[in-house]
N, C-alpha and C positions, 0 to 999 in steps of 0.2 A: 711583648715584642711581636711584631709581624716581620717574618723573615722569609727568605727564599733560598732553597738549596739548588745550586746550578753547577754545571761542569765548566770550568775555565782554568787556564793556567796564568791568566793575567790579573793584575790589580784593577780595581774599579776605575782609576784614573786612566788606565791604558786601554779600556774598552772603546771601540768605535761607537759612534752614534747609532749605527744600524746593526750593532752586534746582536746575534741571536744565539742563545745557549745551545750546546751540542745535545743531541738526543741521547737520553739514558737508555741503556739496554733494558728492555722490559723484563727479561729473566733475571738480570742482576738487581733491578729495582725490587722485584718480587722477593728475591732472596734476602735483600737488605731488610725489608719489612718483616719477613718471616723470622729472621734471626733476631732482630731488635725488638719487635712488638709481639712476636709469637703468632702472627697471622698475616695473610696477604689481603689487602683491602680489595673489595669488589666494586667499589664506586670511586669516582674521582674526588668526592668530598666526603670526609669522615672525621669522627671525633675519637681519639684514643683516650680512654678514661680507665685508670687503674689506681684505686685508692686515692691518694692526694694528687695524682698526675692527671692533668687535663691538657691535651694538645689537639687543636683543630688543624687538620691537614687538607690541602687541596692539590691534587695532581692535575697539571694542566691538560693532559691527554693520556688515557690509559694505553692507547695503541702506540703512540710516539711521544712519550713524555720528555719535556725539555726542562721543566722546573717543578719543584715541590714547594708550595707556599705553606707556611705554618704560622699559627698564632698561639703563643703561650708566654709564660714568664720564663725567661731563659736562665733559670737557676736550678740547682739541685738535680733531681732525677730527670726533670723535663729537659734541661740542658744536655744531660748525658745521652738521652734518647736521640735528640736531634743531631748531636755531634757524632754519635755512633752511626746513624743512617748516612750522614754526609761522608764520613770516613770510609764506610763500606763501599760507597759509590765513587770514591775518589773525587768528591765534589767540595765546593766551598759554601759557606753560609753567609748570605748577604743580610745585613741588619738594615732594615728600611729606615729606622730612626736615626742612625748615625751616617748612613750612606756609605758604609764600608763593609768589607768582608771580615767576618769574625775569625 
């Protein structure tokens, strides 16, 4: 699955055509990664690999991040990691395959 973590209180159908996600707090984003992954990424694109877990992340901008894109199988421990990061940030997970928030 390719997904995107964004902050919004609306459903996909309620988003305007020109909608832009809110900026994540850089300190909160760092805390989320530290708490869930055990480290803070130093680059916008990185791969989290731990045993059977493999997730590719891309943060759109380390200075003013609005979205975190990820690529993984959204099952088991990988799903737990992505969901925990989103929950810590008070964000939603957009599933690009279904076009909905998970």
